[in-house]
C-alpha positions as CSV (number, residue, x, y, z in Angstrom):
1,M,0.0,0.0,0.0
2,K,2.9,2.3,0.8
3,E,4.4,1.7,-2.7
4,A,1.0,2.6,-4.3
5,K,1.0,6.0,-2.4
6,D,4.6,6.6,-3.6
7,V,3.7,5.8,-7.2
8,L,0.6,8.1,-7.0
9,R,2.7,10.8,-5.5
10,V,5.3,10.5,-8.3
11,V,2.5,10.4,-11.0
12,G,0.9,13.5,-9.4
13,M,4.2,15.4,-9.4
14,I,4.8,14.5,-13.1
15,L,1.2,15.6,-14.0
16,L,1.8,18.9,-12.0
17,G,5.1,19.4,-13.9
18,V,3.4,18.8,-17.3
19,F,0.6,21.3,-16.3
20,V,3.1,23.9,-15.2
21,F,5.1,23.4,-18.4
22,A,1.9,23.6,-20.6
23,V,0.3,26.6,-18.9
24,A,3.0,28.7,-17.1
25,A,5.8,28.4,-19.8
26,P,3.8,30.1,-22.6
27,L,2.7,32.9,-20.1
28,V,6.3,33.5,-19.1
29,L,7.4,33.6,-22.7
30,K,4.6,36.0,-23.6
31,V,5.6,38.3,-20.7
32,A,9.3,38.1,-21.8
33,G,8.3,38.8,-25.4
34,L,6.3,41.8,-24.3
35,T,9.2,43.1,-22.2
36,L,11.6,42.7,-25.2
37,G,9.0,44.5,-27.4
38,I,8.8,47.4,-25.0
39,I,12.6,47.6,-24.7
40,G,12.9,47.5,-28.5
41,L,10.3,50.3,-28.8
42,L,12.2,52.4,-26.3
43,I,15.4,51.9,-28.2
44,G,13.6,52.9,-31.4
45,V,12.3,56.0,-29.8
46,A,15.8,56.9,-28.5
47,V,17.3,56.5,-32.0
48,F,14.6,58.6,-33.5
49,L,15.2,61.4,-31.0
50,I,18.9,61.3,-31.7
51,K,18.2,61.6,-35.4
52,V,15.9,64.6,-34.8
53,A,18.5,66.2,-32.6
54,V,21.2,65.8,-35.2
55,V,19.0,67.3,-37.9
56,L,18.1,70.2,-35.7
57,A,21.8,70.8,-34.8
58,I,22.8,70.7,-38.5
59,G,20.0,73.1,-39.4
60,Y,21.1,75.5,-36.6
61,L,24.7,75.4,-37.8
62,I,23.6,76.2,-41.3
63,L,21.5,79.0,-40.1
64,V,24.3,80.5,-38.0
65,G,26.7,80.1,-40.9
66,I,24.4,82.0,-43.2
67,R,23.8,84.7,-40.6
68,A,27.6,85.1,-40.2
69,L,28.1,85.4,-43.9
70,L,25.5,88.1,-44.2
71,R,27.1,90.3,-41.6
């Protein structure tokens, strides 16, 4: 009888492991994907802002250069 309890306990643990693997693993991967998506979006926004800053700086330098030539 004790061996049957042990076998049922092992089978229960295996079924619990399969359940966790089938249910929790996709949820964890989805959260990780969402986090990576957010990080990628933030990096994309940062790169866009750097490009805008460079364009504004070049435009300002051109404007100052033209103003200096006209004086």
